[in-house]
N, C-alpha and C positions, 0 to 999 in steps of 0.2 A: 571388654569389647575390643576386638582386633582393629587396629588402625593401619593406615598406610605406612606408618613408620615400622610397624611390626612386619609387614609384608616386605619392605625394603631390607630390613635386617635379615629376615629369613632367606631372601634371595641373594643377599650380599651385593645389593645395588643401592643407589640413592633413591630417595623418595621421588625426585624428578624423573628418574628412569621409570619407576613404577607408574607414575602418572602418564608419561608418554606412551608406555606400553599398553596401558588400558584405554588410551584415547586414540590409538591408531597412528601415532606419528611415524613417519617413514625413516627417521634417523635412529631407530632402535632395531638392532639385528633380530633376525628370526629366532636365533638361539636364546638371546636375552629375553625376548618376548615370551617364549615357552617357559623359561625359568620363572618369570614373574607370574605367569598363569598357574604354574604348578604350585608356587607359594600361596597364591590366592586360594586355590582349592584346598591345600593342606591346612591352611589356617582358617578356612571357612570365612574369608573376608567378605563383608557385606557393606555396600551393595555390590553384587557380583554380576550384574546384568551385562556390563560392557565386556568383562572378561569372558563370559559365556558366549557372547556374540562373536567376539574375535576368534575364539576357538572353533566355533561352528561355521565361521565365515558368513553368517547371516546377521541381520539386525532387525529390530522392530523400532527403529528410530527414524523420524522424519525431521529434516532441518527446516527451520523457519529462518529465511535469509532476508535481512533488511538491507537493501542496496541504497547507497547514498544516505545512510542513517545520519551522518553528521549535519545534513541539511534539513532534517525533519524538524517539525515544530511540535513540542509537547503540549502546546496550548489547546490544540484541537481534539486531543484524546483519541485520535484515529488509530494510532498504533496499539494503544491499550485495548481498544475494542477488538481489533484484529487478533491480538494475542489471546484475548478471552475466548474468541471463537475457535482458535487453533487448539487451545488447551482443553476446551470443552469436547471437541472432536477427538482429540488424542485420548482423553479419558474414556469416551464412549467406545472407541475401537481398540483400546488397550495398547496404545503406542506411546513411545517416549518422544518428547520434542526437544531438539537441540537448537538453541537460538544463536545465530551468528549475524554479524554486521560486516558488510563489504563496501569499502570505499572505491572510488574510481581507480585510484592507483593500485589498490589490492587486486582489482579485477584485471588490470593490465599485467600484473606480475604473475598471476596464477590463473589458469583457465578455470571455467566453471566445472568442467569434467574432472580436472585434477583436484579441485577443492573438495568436491563431493566424495571422490574416491578416497582421498586421504583421511577424511573424517568418518568414513565407513557408515554413511547414512543410506537408508533404503530409497528415499525420495526427498523432494524438497518443495516447499511453497516459497515463492519469492515475491516480494513487494518493493516498490520504490524504483523500479527500473526505468530509465529513460531509453528512448529508441536509439540513442547514440552510444549506449553503454556496451562494452565488450560482451557481457553476459547475454544481453538481448540478442545479439547476432549469433551467439553460439547455441542458444537453447533449442531452436527449432530443429536443428540437425542432430541434437544429442539423443542418445538412446537411454538416457537416464530419466526415470519418471519425475516429472516436474510440472507444477501448475503455477502460472504467473497471475498475480492479482493486478487489475487495472491495465490489462493489455489484451490484444486480440491476435493471438498466435496459436497455431495448432500444429501438431506433428504426431507421429506414431506414439511417442512417449511424452508429448508435451501438450498441455491444455492451458486454458486461461479462464478467468472469472472476472466479471466487472458488472457494474450497473449499466443499464441501457442508457448510456449517456446522451445519445442523440435524442431519444424520446423524452428523456428527463429535461434536457435543455429546452426542447420544444414546449414542454408543459409549462416551464417557468416563463418563457417569453409569451406564450399564448395567454397566460394569466395576466400579464401586463397589458396585452392588447385588449382583452376583455374589459379591462378597467379604463379603456379609452386612450392608451398611450400608443403613439406611432413613431415618435423619435426616441428610439431605444438604443442605448449603448451597451457594450459588453466589456468587462474587465476580465481577461483570460489569464492563465498561468504562464506557460511558456510553450515554445514550439516543439519541445522534445518529449512530450508526453502524449500518449494515445488519447487519454481522456480530454486533453486540451483540444485536440483536433476534432473529436467527436462532439464536444459541447459547443464548439464554434459552428460546426455543421448544423447542429440542432437549432441553434440561434438563427442561422441563416435560413434554414428551411421554414421555421415558424414565421419569419418576416415575409418571405416570398409567398407562402401559402395564405397570408393575411392581406396580400396585395400591397405590401410595403417594400420599397426598394432597399436592397441590401447595400449598405454603405461601409466599406472596409475601414474607412477613417474613424468610424465609431468604435472600433475594436482595438484595445491596447492590452499589453501584458504587464503583470505585476508579480510574476514568479511565485505565485501562491503564498505571498507573505503579507502580513498585516502592515509591515513597515513600508514596503514599496507602494502598496495601494494608498497609504496615507500620503506619501511623498508626491505621487502623480496627480492627486486630486485637483490641486490648483490649476495646473496646465490643462488637464482634461476638461474641467468644467469651463474654463475660459475659452477653449477651442470649440466647445459645443454648447453655447448658451441656450439653444432651443431644445436641448435634450431634457426629457421629462422623466425618464426612467433608465435604470441601469441593471443589467443582469450580471452577477458576479459568478465566476466559476468555482469559487470557494467562499465559505462563510468568513474565514479569517480575513480575506481581502475586503469583503463587504464591511466588516467591523472596523478595519483600519480606515477605510474611506469614510464611513459614517462619523468616525471620530474627528476627522478633518472638517467634515461638513458642519459639525456642531461649532467648531472654532470659527468657521466662516459665516455663522448664523444662517445657514441654509437648512430650512426645516424639512425634516423627513417625517411623513411622506407628502405633506401639502405642496412643497416646492419640488421635491425629487423623490420618486418612488424607487425602492431598492429591493432586489430579491437575490438571495444567496443560493448556495449549493453545499450540501453535506448534512445540515442539521446537527451541528456540534452542540455540546451542552451550553456553551456561551451564547449561542444564538437566541436562546429563550430569556436571556438576562440583559440584552441590549436595550437601549432606549431610543426609539421604540423597539419592541421585540421584533426580531428579524423573520420575515417570511422567507421560506427556503425550500429546497428539495431535500427530502430525507433519504439518506443512503444507509442501508443496513450493513455496516462494516463487519459486525460479528457474524451474521449469516453468510456474508461473502467469504470470510475466512474459513468458516466451517465447511462451506461448499467446496472450497479449494482443497481442503484437507481430504474430504471424501473422494474427490476426483483422483488425487494422488494414490489413494488406496486402491481405487478401481484400476488405475494404470499398473500398479504393482501386482495386482491379482490377474492382470491380462484380461479383464472383463470387457474392455473397450479401448479404442484408440483415443488419443487426446481430442478434446472438443472445446468449443468456446461456449461458456454458459453466461447468460445474462440474468442479473438479479433485479427484482422489482424495486420500484421507488414510489414515493408519493409526495405530493406537495403539502407543506405545512403552512397554512394561511394564518399569519399573525397580524402585525400592525404596521409594517414598513411599506405597504403598497396601498395607494389611495386611488379613488376614482378621479379621473381627470375632468 
């Protein structure tokens, strides 16, 4: 079987140069690139997909870009579910998927358009963007086909996919209200995510529509982490001793908070009812089992990939798509 070393020897270059030539790096001259492609063809080197794509100046590759990957938490399994949806769609439509991670500093060093051009991908699905990220500001004006997960942005070549967060948050809070709760708090993520703003708005709307005054002091942030939710539990509970229920913008934060409540001998749900958001695998193994909002991350990613293909085929301009949700009623909410 022909190897990359054989190609390098045949073209009289290093294996590094062969790799760079086949992956579209800009520091390889056009003459060297052609020499590598010629060697690839003459030796029938396989896989030959990238070489063929480079020669024809087209690709059937879509990038899955994880922004701020270094801050993600593997405990929730969300990224795995999204990857499953992406690869399912790629298999269905006969596309390749290239996985990339981009930190904030990397976004500042190289623009979104430059990054995609250098990697010679046809389109991209991006997740993990904050509203303050450089890529977020670039994407709307870009003519490169892209769909962002968990955002609400559209353009001629840009679309977005997310759960209907306002309605989902309303559903969660209305569930608490139906159980007799009126002093309801909210632990949100941070102020730089579209989903945070929408879930807080859903929380506010549910209260107002139920005749309950919206009290901003009952809303705190825990950066979507289990650890920060655990750490703020003491001060939050002490500041609001009359609070009987809390809506969390993520299950991980709810789990961290519940852990501290157990240490404080605060019984859930008889003393404090808790409802989460996401329906991660861990939520069905907590004690008590966590009532939460189910998000279909796999379907969300599949839908994002499909929209990228429609953008590539010029079948439509970018649009914002909302994914359905449902409430999973377990054991962490009690009648007051």
